[in-house]
C-alpha positions, 0 to 999 in steps of 0.5 A, spaced: 500 500 500 502 506 498 502 512 503 497 518 501 501 524 499 498 530 503 498 536 499 499 543 502 496 549 499 496 551 492 501 557 491 497 560 486 491 560 491 495 563 496 497 568 491 490 569 489 488 570 497 493 575 498 491 579 492 484 579 494 486 582 501 490 587 497 484 589 493 480 590 499 485 593 504 486 598 498 479 600 498 478 600 505 484 605 506 481 610 500 474 609 503 477 611 510 481 617 508 475 620 505 480 624 501 481 624 493 488 625 490 490 627 483 496 627 479 496 629 472 490 625 469 490 620 475 485 620 481 485 616 487 479 616 491 473 612 492 467 612 487 462 606 487 460 604 480 453 601 480 453 599 473 456 593 470 461 591 465 462 597 460 457 601 464 451 597 462 445 599 466 444 592 470 441 592 477 446 590 483 442 584 485 443 581 478 450 583 478 451 580 485 448 573 483 452 573 477 458 574 481 456 568 485 455 564 479 462 566 476 465 564 483 462 558 483 464 556 475 471 558 477 471 553 483 468 548 478 474 549 473 479 549 478 477 542 481 477 540 474 484 543 471 490 540 472 494 545 468 498 550 472 498 556 467 490 555 466 490 554 474 494 561 475 489 565 470 483 562 474 486 564 481 487 571 478 480 571 475 477 568 482 481 574 486 478 579 482 471 576 482 470 575 489 473 582 490 468 586 486 462 581 489 464 583 496 464 590 494 457 590 491 455 586 497 458 592 502 457 598 498 452 597 493 456 597 487 464 595 485 468 600 489 473 603 484 479 607 487 483 609 481 481 614 475 485 615 469 481 621 465 474 622 466 471 615 464 476 610 466 475 607 473 478 601 476 480 597 482 485 592 483 480 587 483 479 589 475 487 588 474 486 581 477 481 580 472 485 583 466 491 579 468 487 572 469 484 573 462 491 574 459 494 568 463 488 564 460 489 567 453 497 565 453 495 558 456 490 557 451 495 560 445 501 555 448 497 549 447 503 545 450 499 541 455 504 542 460 503 548 464 
């Protein structure tokens, strides 16, 4: 009988947890400071974004439900996906989706803290989603099956 191998936490999962914590901590700091800082075209301050992706006028309840469904879908994919490069992308997407869903539950919308110009507002969760999508595209493009 072979001894069972006990696996510890997945490094990408721990990184995703740290990224989620960074997202929520930066939002908390900006919210509690109550200040808005401006440097050229960039502004750092709290803005509750009550719309959906690309400004679509969707209800917060619908976006919360979508957030939970996305998180569940990513969790299922993580359970079924062995490729490390795909898993990294999924973990990044998960960190971002959880971060923005928490915002919608707490603030009634995604809490954007950075603006570049008048129409580009985002937060760290949005960056994690972007990086996760790019990681998945790269993993699919590589098609090597190994990572």
